[in-house]
One Martini backbone bead per residue (centre of mass of N, CA, C, O) as a GRO file, in nm:
protein
  230
    1MET     BB    1  -5.050 -10.593  -4.263
    2LEU     BB    2  -5.152 -10.412  -4.515
    3LEU     BB    3  -5.022 -10.410  -4.806
    4GLN     BB    4  -4.700 -10.454  -4.816
    5ASP     BB    5  -4.613 -10.447  -5.120
    6LEU     BB    6  -4.736 -10.163  -5.179
    7ARG     BB    7  -4.572  -9.998  -4.964
    8GLN     BB    8  -4.299 -10.058  -5.093
    9GLN     BB    9  -4.373  -9.932  -5.374
   10VAL     BB   10  -4.429  -9.653  -5.266
   11LEU     BB   11  -4.170  -9.588  -5.120
   12GLU     BB   12  -3.983  -9.619  -5.363
   13ALA     BB   13  -4.114  -9.412  -5.545
   14ASN     BB   14  -4.069  -9.172  -5.354
   15LEU     BB   15  -3.740  -9.208  -5.351
   16GLU     BB   16  -3.702  -9.149  -5.648
   17LEU     BB   17  -3.767  -8.849  -5.645
   18VAL     BB   18  -3.521  -8.784  -5.486
   19ARG     BB   19  -3.295  -8.913  -5.672
   20ARG     BB   20  -3.405  -8.709  -5.915
   21GLY     BB   21  -3.476  -8.418  -5.792
   22LEU     BB   22  -3.804  -8.343  -5.747
   23VAL     BB   23  -3.763  -8.290  -5.441
   24LEU     BB   24  -3.826  -8.114  -5.138
   25TYR     BB   25  -3.810  -8.238  -4.855
   26THR     BB   26  -4.173  -8.291  -4.835
   27PHE     BB   27  -4.232  -8.291  -5.100
   28GLY     BB   28  -4.473  -8.469  -5.230
   29ASN     BB   29  -4.631  -8.769  -5.388
   30VAL     BB   30  -4.714  -9.119  -5.367
   31SER     BB   31  -4.936  -9.369  -5.505
   32GLY     BB   32  -5.139  -9.675  -5.462
   33ILE     BB   33  -5.334  -9.953  -5.592
   34SER     BB   34  -5.587 -10.195  -5.494
   35ARG     BB   35  -5.835 -10.315  -5.674
   36ARG     BB   36  -5.921 -10.563  -5.520
   37GLU     BB   37  -5.936 -10.395  -5.233
   38ALA     BB   38  -5.991 -10.088  -5.256
   39LEU     BB   39  -5.683  -9.967  -5.189
   40VAL     BB   40  -5.471  -9.717  -5.059
   41ALA     BB   41  -5.119  -9.601  -5.086
   42ILE     BB   42  -4.963  -9.331  -4.893
   43LYS     BB   43  -4.800  -9.073  -4.813
   44PRO     BB   44  -4.711  -8.900  -4.548
   45SER     BB   45  -4.746  -8.607  -4.391
   46GLY     BB   46  -4.444  -8.429  -4.348
   47VAL     BB   47  -4.228  -8.659  -4.398
   48PRO     BB   48  -3.932  -8.745  -4.412
   49TYR     BB   49  -3.779  -8.950  -4.635
   50GLU     BB   50  -3.543  -9.069  -4.449
   51GLU     BB   51  -3.773  -9.188  -4.236
   52MET     BB   52  -3.915  -9.383  -4.419
   53LYS     BB   53  -4.147  -9.644  -4.407
   54PRO     BB   54  -4.370  -9.878  -4.502
   55GLU     BB   55  -4.545  -9.839  -4.225
   56HIS     BB   56  -4.598  -9.517  -4.307
   57MET     BB   57  -4.816  -9.599  -4.497
   58VAL     BB   58  -5.123  -9.503  -4.596
   59ILE     BB   59  -5.448  -9.650  -4.556
   60SER     BB   60  -5.728  -9.635  -4.787
   61ASP     BB   61  -6.009  -9.566  -4.916
   62LEU     BB   62  -6.205  -9.425  -5.193
   63GLN     BB   63  -6.321  -9.211  -4.964
   64GLY     BB   64  -6.077  -9.151  -4.731
   65LYS     BB   65  -6.060  -9.375  -4.537
   66VAL     BB   66  -5.882  -9.480  -4.275
   67ILE     BB   67  -5.755  -9.814  -4.220
   68GLU     BB   68  -5.427  -9.770  -4.197
   69GLY     BB   69  -5.261  -9.578  -3.961
   70LYS     BB   70  -5.090  -9.325  -3.761
   71LEU     BB   71  -5.074  -9.128  -4.000
   72LYS     BB   72  -5.115  -8.877  -4.196
   73PRO     BB   73  -5.203  -8.820  -4.494
   74SER     BB   74  -5.183  -8.676  -4.767
   75SER     BB   75  -5.334  -8.393  -4.859
   76ASP     BB   76  -5.361  -8.523  -5.177
   77LEU     BB   77  -5.563  -8.767  -5.163
   78PRO     BB   78  -5.826  -8.648  -5.298
   79THR     BB   79  -5.696  -8.638  -5.586
   80HIS     BB   80  -5.627  -8.927  -5.622
   81LEU     BB   81  -5.905  -9.047  -5.581
   82VAL     BB   82  -6.039  -8.914  -5.831
   83LEU     BB   83  -5.858  -9.065  -6.038
   84TYR     BB   84  -5.917  -9.355  -5.949
   85ASN     BB   85  -6.231  -9.328  -6.019
   86ALA     BB   86  -6.196  -9.223  -6.328
   87CYS     BB   87  -5.953  -9.451  -6.369
   88SER     BB   88  -5.895  -9.802  -6.383
   89GLU     BB   89  -5.581  -9.789  -6.509
   90ILE     BB   90  -5.488  -9.659  -6.268
   91GLY     BB   91  -5.194  -9.752  -6.022
   92GLY     BB   92  -5.041  -9.461  -6.009
   93ILE     BB   93  -4.939  -9.158  -5.830
   94ALA     BB   94  -4.770  -8.831  -5.893
   95HIS     BB   95  -4.632  -8.551  -5.699
   96THR     BB   96  -4.486  -8.237  -5.787
   97HIS     BB   97  -4.237  -7.944  -5.771
   98SER     BB   98  -4.090  -7.930  -6.021
   99GLU     BB   99  -3.938  -7.680  -6.182
  100TYR     BB  100  -4.035  -7.689  -6.486
  101ALA     BB  101  -4.323  -7.794  -6.464
  102THR     BB  102  -4.413  -7.570  -6.273
  103SER     BB  103  -4.350  -7.325  -6.460
  104TRP     BB  104  -4.582  -7.407  -6.655
  105ALA     BB  105  -4.808  -7.400  -6.458
  106GLN     BB  106  -4.767  -7.100  -6.374
  107ALA     BB  107  -4.815  -7.006  -6.687
  108ARG     BB  108  -5.049  -7.174  -6.814
  109LYS     BB  109  -4.888  -7.394  -6.998
  110PRO     BB  110  -4.858  -7.597  -7.234
  111ILE     BB  111  -4.664  -7.865  -7.364
  112PRO     BB  112  -4.513  -7.882  -7.639
  113CYS     BB  113  -4.440  -8.083  -7.917
  114PHE     BB  114  -4.102  -8.071  -8.047
  115GLY     BB  115  -4.049  -8.394  -8.019
  116THR     BB  116  -3.962  -8.726  -7.979
  117THR     BB  117  -3.947  -8.757  -7.678
  118HIS     BB  118  -4.226  -8.671  -7.622
  119ALA     BB  119  -4.370  -8.879  -7.820
  120ASP     BB  120  -4.296  -9.138  -7.662
  121TYR     BB  121  -4.516  -9.044  -7.409
  122PHE     BB  122  -4.697  -8.816  -7.558
  123HIS     BB  123  -5.014  -8.762  -7.738
  124GLY     BB  124  -4.929  -8.469  -7.698
  125PRO     BB  125  -4.975  -8.222  -7.515
  126VAL     BB  126  -4.931  -8.101  -7.212
  127PRO     BB  127  -5.161  -8.034  -6.997
  128VAL     BB  128  -5.381  -7.783  -6.871
  129THR     BB  129  -5.564  -7.646  -6.643
  130SER     BB  130  -5.786  -7.477  -6.519
  131VAL     BB  131  -5.871  -7.219  -6.329
  132MET     BB  132  -5.951  -7.203  -6.004
  133GLN     BB  133  -6.206  -7.122  -5.816
  134ASP     BB  134  -6.283  -6.986  -5.513
  135ASP     BB  135  -6.494  -7.220  -5.430
  136GLU     BB  136  -6.295  -7.457  -5.493
  137ILE     BB  137  -6.072  -7.368  -5.273
  138THR     BB  138  -6.266  -7.329  -5.004
  139SER     BB  139  -6.388  -7.617  -5.117
  140GLU     BB  140  -6.243  -7.891  -5.148
  141TYR     BB  141  -5.952  -7.850  -5.292
  142GLU     BB  142  -5.826  -8.138  -5.349
  143LYS     BB  143  -6.067  -8.245  -5.492
  144ASN     BB  144  -6.100  -8.020  -5.712
  145THR     BB  145  -5.832  -8.079  -5.844
  146GLY     BB  146  -5.924  -8.344  -5.964
  147HIS     BB  147  -6.154  -8.231  -6.136
  148ALA     BB  148  -5.980  -8.050  -6.310
  149ILE     BB  149  -5.838  -8.280  -6.443
  150VAL     BB  150  -6.069  -8.430  -6.559
  151ARG     BB  151  -6.169  -8.192  -6.742
  152ALA     BB  152  -5.895  -8.192  -6.912
  153PHE     BB  153  -5.994  -8.516  -7.005
  154GLU     BB  154  -6.195  -8.472  -7.203
  155GLY     BB  155  -6.178  -8.686  -7.461
  156THR     BB  156  -5.927  -8.820  -7.308
  157ASP     BB  157  -5.658  -9.024  -7.257
  158PHE     BB  158  -5.478  -9.117  -6.981
  159ALA     BB  159  -5.261  -9.300  -7.125
  160SER     BB  160  -5.157  -9.101  -7.359
  161LEU     BB  161  -5.167  -8.886  -7.096
  162PRO     BB  162  -4.954  -8.922  -6.801
  163GLY     BB  163  -5.012  -8.597  -6.760
  164VAL     BB  164  -5.030  -8.287  -6.563
  165LEU     BB  165  -5.110  -7.937  -6.529
  166VAL     BB  166  -5.165  -7.739  -6.248
  167ALA     BB  167  -5.264  -7.447  -6.217
  168ASN     BB  168  -5.036  -7.286  -6.010
  169HIS     BB  169  -4.885  -7.572  -5.914
  170GLY     BB  170  -4.852  -7.869  -6.083
  171PRO     BB  171  -4.755  -8.203  -6.129
  172PHE     BB  172  -4.929  -8.481  -6.251
  173THR     BB  173  -4.886  -8.845  -6.246
  174TRP     BB  174  -4.919  -9.168  -6.422
  175GLY     BB  175  -4.971  -9.538  -6.386
  176ALA     BB  176  -4.973  -9.886  -6.345
  177ASP     BB  177  -4.782  -9.782  -6.107
  178PRO     BB  178  -4.579  -9.625  -5.903
  179ALA     BB  179  -4.333  -9.634  -6.080
  180GLY     BB  180  -4.464  -9.525  -6.337
  181ALA     BB  181  -4.533  -9.256  -6.223
  182THR     BB  182  -4.242  -9.164  -6.152
  183HIS     BB  183  -4.136  -9.193  -6.447
  184ASN     BB  184  -4.329  -8.973  -6.556
  185ALA     BB  185  -4.217  -8.745  -6.386
  186VAL     BB  186  -3.937  -8.742  -6.499
  187ILE     BB  187  -4.010  -8.706  -6.785
  188LEU     BB  188  -4.173  -8.435  -6.762
  189GLU     BB  189  -3.926  -8.264  -6.654
  190SER     BB  190  -3.756  -8.310  -6.913
  191LEU     BB  191  -3.956  -8.182  -7.114
  192ALA     BB  192  -3.987  -7.903  -6.988
  193ARG     BB  193  -3.675  -7.833  -7.015
  194MET     BB  194  -3.655  -7.859  -7.321
  195ALA     BB  195  -3.887  -7.658  -7.397
  196PHE     BB  196  -3.753  -7.413  -7.271
  197PHE     BB  197  -3.498  -7.426  -7.461
  198THR     BB  198  -3.634  -7.409  -7.728
  199ILE     BB  199  -3.772  -7.129  -7.695
  200THR     BB  200  -3.502  -6.975  -7.622
  201ILE     BB  201  -3.360  -7.035  -7.897
  202ASN     BB  202  -3.671  -7.056  -8.044
  203GLY     BB  203  -3.962  -6.871  -8.039
  204ASP     BB  204  -4.065  -7.021  -8.333
  205ALA     BB  205  -4.116  -7.294  -8.268
  206ALA     BB  206  -4.242  -7.601  -8.379
  207ALA     BB  207  -4.447  -7.852  -8.388
  208ILE     BB  208  -4.461  -8.152  -8.448
  209SER     BB  209  -4.557  -8.371  -8.659
  210SER     BB  210  -4.811  -8.591  -8.671
  211CYS     BB  211  -4.661  -8.813  -8.801
  212LEU     BB  212  -4.414  -8.827  -8.603
  213HIS     BB  213  -4.578  -8.850  -8.352
  214ASP     BB  214  -4.715  -9.123  -8.412
  215LYS     BB  215  -4.464  -9.295  -8.463
  216HIS     BB  216  -4.338  -9.277  -8.178
  217TYR     BB  217  -4.578  -9.353  -8.002
  218LEU     BB  218  -4.664  -9.633  -8.156
  219ARG     BB  219  -4.389  -9.786  -8.128
  220LYS     BB  220  -4.458  -9.804  -7.785
  221HIS     BB  221  -4.782  -9.807  -7.833
  222GLY     BB  222  -4.984 -10.065  -7.854
  223ARG     BB  223  -5.061 -10.315  -8.081
  224THR     BB  224  -4.805 -10.204  -8.290
  225ALA     BB  225  -4.568 -10.224  -8.117
  226TYR     BB  226  -4.183 -10.249  -8.139
  227TYR     BB  227  -4.054 -10.167  -7.892
  228GLY     BB  228  -3.840 -10.372  -7.776
  229GLN     BB  229  -3.924 -10.636  -7.589
  230SER     BB  230  -4.166 -10.904  -7.584
   0.00000   0.00000   0.00000
């Protein structure tokens, strides 16, 4: 069996979405990539999480050809592949329809950075993609979803903003590996929830200052980071 360790990582990352309450039924998917092999492991389409095993993870190449697996891959595989091809630093991708993040996506609104919790993870507002046009939807919809995400990140670092809201759809997050992608999905849902409460309490709430935003982000990320253990 190809990529047994990656299959296990992808399975565990998918199950973490369930444990954290970010998915219902068969919603959502997580994938991971072996850059050395240029192969991707992803959750199968429509299979209940409680029934999944490592061998159910589907292996494809970066063009979407299934290399190993008896089940169909997630229908969102083309979106994942566009992102893997666009950024070599991405090692895992997670997609959910978590309640609060999806609500912001449906409202077509980026999530402002109101406080330091957000600043610890996202070096700016959580972006939202442009609305997809009819021809993008009717032709290669999932692939074009990936392209919509890439367009939203023109001039922006995928690492500094490890997630996006696809307009009228939901969140995608990424990380250095499948576990990191799922971690960021959990964080994004929490940030979306807190931002909703913030503007509910104070509709005139202002974004954090750039000075405080930079301080919190850079103390955890980059060459001068000092948070945690070395």
